[in-house]
C-alpha positions in Angstrom: 62.6 214.8 -55.0 66.0 215.8 -53.6 69.3 215.0 -55.3 70.1 212.6 -52.4 66.9 210.7 -53.0 67.7 210.5 -56.7 71.2 209.1 -55.8 69.6 206.5 -53.5 67.2 205.4 -56.2 70.0 205.1 -58.7 72.1 203.1 -56.2 69.2 200.8 -55.5 68.7 200.2 -59.2 72.4 199.5 -59.7 72.3 197.0 -56.8 69.3 195.2 -58.4 70.9 195.1 -61.8 73.9 193.3 -60.2 71.6 190.9 -58.6 69.8 190.4 -61.9 73.1 189.5 -63.6 73.9 187.0 -60.8 70.5 185.4 -61.1 70.7 185.2 -64.9 74.1 183.5 -64.6 72.8 181.0 -62.0 69.8 180.1 -64.2 72.1 179.7 -67.2 74.5 177.5 -65.4 71.8 175.3 -63.7 71.0 172.1 -65.5 67.4 172.4 -64.4 66.7 175.9 -63.0 64.1 176.0 -60.3 60.8 177.9 -60.5 61.9 179.8 -57.4 64.9 181.2 -59.3 62.7 182.3 -62.1 60.2 183.9 -59.6 63.0 185.8 -57.9 64.3 187.0 -61.2 60.8 188.2 -62.1 60.6 190.1 -58.8 64.0 191.8 -59.4 62.9 192.9 -62.9 59.6 194.3 -61.5 61.6 196.2 -58.8 64.0 197.7 -61.5 61.0 198.8 -63.5 59.4 200.4 -60.5 62.6 202.3 -59.8 62.8 203.4 -63.4 59.2 204.7 -63.2 60.0 206.6 -60.0 63.1 208.2 -61.5 61.2 209.1 -64.6 58.4 210.7 -62.7 60.9 212.7 -60.7 62.3 214.0 -64.0 65.5 212.1 -63.7 65.3 209.1 -65.9 67.9 206.5 -65.3 71.0 206.8 -67.5 74.0 204.5 -67.2 77.3 206.2 -66.5 78.7 205.2 -69.9 75.8 206.9 -71.7 76.1 210.0 -69.5 79.8 210.2 -70.2 79.2 209.8 -73.9 76.7 212.7 -73.9 79.1 214.9 -72.1 81.8 214.1 -74.6 79.5 215.0 -77.5 78.6 218.4 -75.9 
């Protein structure tokens, strides 16, 4: 897998994580969250897990920028 493909997978993951946060916020704020909202959240979580597996199989497991920065500071 090329470095450009890895960047694309990481960008897709970050986008889905933002959507996950939005969905969680909507569910938390809704007096009676709909089943559809829960199903959408479940699909988002499944997609994030699939991206994590793809990155791991490519030898580039996902690492948040803050964790990567911390590792560089320790080195």
